[in-house]
C-alpha positions as CSV (number, residue, x, y, z in Angstrom):
1,M,-5.2,-3.2,8.1
2,T,-6.2,-2.7,11.7
3,E,-9.3,-1.5,13.5
4,F,-7.8,2.1,13.3
5,G,-7.4,2.2,9.6
6,A,-4.2,3.0,7.7
7,N,-4.3,6.5,6.3
8,L,-5.0,8.5,9.5
9,V,-4.9,12.2,9.8
10,A,-3.9,14.2,12.9
11,M,-6.8,16.6,12.3
12,V,-6.5,20.2,13.2
13,T,-9.3,21.9,15.1
14,P,-10.8,24.8,13.1
15,M,-11.2,27.9,15.1
16,Q,-12.6,31.4,14.8
17,P,-10.4,34.5,15.3
18,G,-10.4,34.9,19.0
19,G,-10.3,31.2,19.7
20,G,-13.8,29.9,19.5
21,L,-14.4,26.6,17.7
22,C,-15.5,26.9,14.0
23,A,-18.2,24.4,13.3
24,P,-18.6,25.2,9.6
25,G,-14.8,24.9,9.2
26,R,-14.9,21.5,11.0
27,T,-17.6,20.2,8.7
28,R,-15.8,21.3,5.5
29,L,-12.5,19.9,6.8
30,V,-14.1,16.5,7.6
31,D,-15.7,16.3,4.1
32,H,-12.3,17.2,2.6
33,L,-10.5,14.5,4.6
34,L,-12.9,11.8,3.7
35,A,-12.9,12.8,0.0
36,T,-9.1,12.7,-0.2
37,G,-8.8,9.2,1.3
38,C,-8.5,9.3,5.0
39,D,-9.9,6.2,6.7
40,G,-9.1,7.4,10.2
41,L,-9.5,10.8,11.8
42,V,-7.6,11.6,15.0
43,V,-9.6,14.2,16.8
44,G,-8.4,16.4,19.7
45,G,-4.8,15.2,19.5
46,T,-1.7,17.4,19.7
47,T,-2.3,18.8,16.2
48,G,-5.9,19.5,17.3
49,E,-4.5,21.7,20.1
50,S,-5.6,19.3,22.8
51,P,-3.9,21.1,25.7
52,T,-6.2,24.1,25.1
53,L,-9.4,22.2,24.7
54,S,-11.8,21.9,27.6
55,D,-13.4,18.5,28.4
56,A,-16.7,19.7,26.9
57,E,-15.0,20.9,23.7
58,S,-13.1,17.6,23.3
59,A,-16.2,15.5,23.7
60,G,-18.2,17.8,21.5
61,L,-15.7,17.5,18.7
62,V,-15.7,13.8,18.9
63,R,-19.5,13.7,18.9
64,A,-19.8,16.0,15.9
65,V,-17.1,14.3,13.8
66,A,-18.4,10.8,14.6
67,A,-21.9,11.8,13.6
68,Q,-20.7,13.3,10.3
69,V,-18.3,10.4,9.5
70,G,-20.7,7.6,10.2
71,N,-19.2,4.3,9.0
72,R,-16.9,5.9,6.4
73,A,-13.9,6.2,8.6
74,R,-12.7,5.5,12.1
75,V,-12.7,8.3,14.7
76,I,-9.9,8.2,17.2
77,A,-10.1,10.5,20.2
78,G,-7.0,12.1,21.7
79,V,-7.6,11.6,25.5
80,G,-4.1,11.7,27.0
81,T,-3.1,14.2,29.6
82,Y,-0.6,14.3,32.5
83,D,-3.4,13.5,34.9
84,T,-4.6,9.9,35.0
85,A,-8.0,10.8,36.4
86,A,-8.5,13.4,33.7
87,S,-7.5,11.0,31.0
88,I,-9.9,8.4,32.3
89,R,-12.7,11.0,32.3
90,R,-11.9,12.1,28.7
91,A,-11.7,8.4,27.6
92,R,-15.2,7.7,29.0
93,E,-16.6,10.9,27.5
94,A,-15.1,10.0,24.1
95,E,-16.6,6.5,24.2
96,A,-20.0,8.0,25.0
97,A,-19.6,10.5,22.2
98,G,-19.1,7.8,19.6
99,A,-15.3,7.4,19.2
100,D,-14.0,4.2,17.7
101,G,-10.7,4.2,19.5
102,L,-8.4,6.3,21.8
103,L,-5.0,7.9,21.3
104,L,-3.2,7.9,24.6
105,V,0.0,10.0,24.9
106,C,2.7,9.1,27.4
107,P,2.1,11.4,30.4
108,Y,4.0,14.6,29.9
109,Y,5.8,17.2,32.1
110,S,5.6,15.0,35.3
111,R,8.2,12.6,33.8
112,P,6.9,9.5,35.6
113,T,8.9,6.3,35.9
114,Q,8.2,3.4,33.4
115,A,6.2,1.8,36.2
116,G,4.1,4.9,36.5
117,V,3.6,5.1,32.7
118,I,2.4,1.5,32.7
119,A,0.0,2.1,35.5
120,H,-1.3,5.2,33.8
121,C,-1.9,3.4,30.4
122,V,-3.5,0.4,32.0
123,A,-5.9,2.5,34.1
124,V,-7.0,4.4,31.0
125,A,-7.3,1.2,28.9
126,D,-9.4,-0.4,31.6
127,A,-11.8,2.5,31.7
128,T,-13.6,1.8,28.4
129,E,-14.1,-0.9,25.8
130,L,-12.3,1.0,23.1
131,P,-9.1,-0.1,21.4
132,V,-6.1,2.1,22.4
133,M,-3.2,3.5,20.4
134,L,-0.3,4.6,22.5
135,Y,1.5,7.7,21.5
136,D,5.3,7.7,22.0
137,V,6.6,11.2,21.5
138,P,9.5,11.8,24.0
139,A,10.4,15.2,22.4
140,R,7.1,16.5,23.7
141,T,6.6,14.4,26.8
142,G,10.1,14.2,28.2
143,V,9.6,10.4,28.7
144,A,9.9,7.7,26.1
145,L,8.0,4.4,26.2
146,A,10.7,1.9,26.7
147,P,10.7,-1.3,24.6
148,S,10.1,-3.4,27.8
149,T,7.1,-1.1,28.6
150,L,5.6,-1.5,25.2
151,A,6.1,-5.3,25.5
152,E,4.2,-5.3,28.8
153,L,1.5,-3.0,27.6
154,A,1.0,-5.2,24.5
155,G,-0.4,-7.8,26.8
156,H,-3.4,-5.7,27.6
157,P,-6.4,-6.8,25.5
158,R,-7.3,-3.2,24.4
159,I,-3.8,-1.8,23.9
160,R,-3.3,-2.6,20.2
161,A,-1.2,0.0,18.4
162,V,1.6,2.6,18.8
163,K,1.9,6.0,17.1
164,D,5.6,6.3,17.0
165,A,7.2,9.7,16.9
166,K,10.4,8.6,18.5
167,G,12.2,8.0,15.2
168,D,14.2,4.9,16.3
169,L,13.5,2.6,13.4
170,F,15.5,-0.3,14.7
171,E,13.6,-0.2,18.0
172,A,10.3,0.0,16.2
173,M,11.2,-3.0,14.1
174,T,12.2,-4.9,17.2
175,V,9.0,-4.2,19.1
176,M,6.9,-5.1,16.0
177,S,8.8,-8.4,15.7
178,R,8.2,-9.2,19.4
179,T,4.6,-8.0,19.9
180,S,1.3,-7.8,18.1
181,L,1.3,-4.0,18.3
182,A,0.5,-2.3,15.1
183,Y,2.9,0.6,14.4
184,Y,1.9,3.9,12.9
185,C,4.4,6.5,11.8
186,G,3.9,9.8,13.6
187,I,6.7,11.6,11.9
188,D,5.8,12.8,8.4
189,E,9.4,13.2,7.5
190,L,9.9,9.4,7.9
191,N,6.6,8.1,6.5
192,L,8.3,6.0,3.8
193,P,10.9,4.3,5.9
194,Y,8.4,3.4,8.6
195,L,6.0,1.9,6.0
196,A,8.9,0.0,4.4
197,C,9.9,-1.4,7.8
198,G,6.4,-2.8,8.4
199,A,4.3,0.0,9.9
200,A,0.5,-0.5,9.5
201,G,-0.1,3.1,8.5
202,L,0.4,6.7,9.2
203,V,-0.9,9.3,11.6
204,S,-0.1,12.3,9.5
205,V,-0.2,16.1,9.9
206,V,0.5,16.6,6.3
207,A,-2.5,14.5,5.4
208,N,-4.7,17.5,6.4
209,V,-3.8,18.9,3.0
210,A,-2.4,15.9,1.1
211,A,-4.2,12.7,2.2
212,D,-4.6,11.6,-1.4
213,R,-0.8,11.4,-1.7
214,T,-0.3,9.7,1.7
215,A,-2.9,7.2,0.6
216,D,-0.9,6.6,-2.6
217,L,2.3,6.2,-0.6
218,I,0.8,3.5,1.6
219,R,-0.7,1.7,-1.4
220,T,2.5,1.7,-3.4
221,V,4.6,0.4,-0.5
222,R,2.0,-2.4,0.1
223,D,2.3,-3.2,-3.6
224,G,6.0,-3.5,-3.3
225,D,6.7,-0.7,-5.7
226,L,9.4,1.2,-3.8
227,V,10.6,3.2,-6.8
228,K,7.1,4.7,-7.2
229,A,6.9,5.2,-3.4
230,R,10.1,7.1,-3.4
231,A,8.8,9.3,-6.2
232,I,5.7,10.1,-4.1
233,Q,7.7,10.8,-1.0
234,D,10.0,13.1,-3.0
235,G,7.0,15.0,-4.2
236,L,5.9,15.5,-0.6
237,I,9.2,16.8,0.7
238,P,8.6,20.5,0.0
239,L,5.1,20.4,1.6
240,T,6.4,18.4,4.5
241,D,9.2,20.8,5.0
242,R,6.9,23.8,5.1
243,V,4.3,22.2,7.4
244,M,6.6,20.3,9.8
245,R,9.9,22.2,9.8
246,A,8.8,25.9,9.8
247,G,7.2,25.7,13.2
248,P,4.3,23.9,15.0
249,G,2.5,21.5,12.6
250,A,-0.9,22.7,13.7
251,V,0.0,26.3,12.8
252,H,1.2,25.5,9.3
253,A,-1.4,22.8,8.5
254,K,-4.1,25.4,9.3
255,A,-2.3,28.0,7.2
256,A,-2.3,25.6,4.2
257,L,-5.9,24.6,4.7
258,A,-6.9,28.3,4.8
259,E,-5.0,29.0,1.6
260,L,-6.9,26.2,0.0
261,G,-10.2,27.6,1.2
262,I,-11.1,24.5,3.1
263,I,-11.3,26.3,6.5
264,P,-12.1,30.0,6.7
265,H,-9.4,30.9,9.3
266,A,-5.9,29.8,10.2
267,S,-6.6,30.8,13.8
268,V,-5.0,29.0,16.7
269,R,-5.1,29.4,20.5
270,L,-2.4,30.8,22.6
271,P,0.4,29.9,23.3
272,L,0.4,29.1,19.6
273,V,0.2,32.1,17.2
274,E,-0.5,32.2,13.5
275,A,2.3,31.9,11.0
276,D,3.8,35.1,9.7
277,T,2.7,35.7,6.1
278,P,6.2,35.1,4.6
279,K,6.4,31.8,6.4
280,R,2.9,30.4,5.8
281,A,2.8,26.9,4.5
282,T,1.9,26.6,0.8
283,A,-0.4,23.8,-0.1
284,T,0.7,23.8,-3.7
285,P,2.2,20.4,-4.7
286,S,5.7,20.5,-6.1
């Protein structure tokens, strides 16, 4: 266990048709996530459509979720952008709003050098007293966090974890063996192998609709029952395929939540569009 929890959800941001935030949907979703076993909620991350949220909306989401959650789970605020000054501002606003930690994605689009990545991450980590989880997702950012970069950043007193969506298990095991960084799987398709290789937990999109089963997966791996863990993972494959492989995870997680009646609308903000009806993600367990 770490200060971030273990069964973390990359929480969607419920919206009204037309793009306004949906406060009743957010309240029902948070209740659902807590009831199904999430001990960490990542608010305003990529799955929360962070590129389309204003600073005020981001801080307001953190404030509302933190007030609702209380001490029942950790609230991790997504604050990373491609602008260091903007990321620092969002980090400070998240701290003031009651966040327990920060999720900091590698700067995207600008494709900085590793020296630039290090300077960016240190500047944001220095801006608050909150623990930081780095987010390594080169498929989205265009730049990976190199092992040497992770090793250097691990020396910062507030940089304590990595959400790994790179998918290089050997590299992940190597960094875990050489640093104190706690690793979290950020690829739902690979949850079981990451946990088996020593990950501290998951930051899962699928947990929006199946947090009880991701919690069971974590527990069975920790108990050393890999036969049962494989059975749980096998049962999650159809849902994971529909949420993560049919298009953007935020789109299909919202579709599944709407089908379950947990949120009233599957609305997203442009440039995302709602799933076509034949492709909507089913939340029915296999």
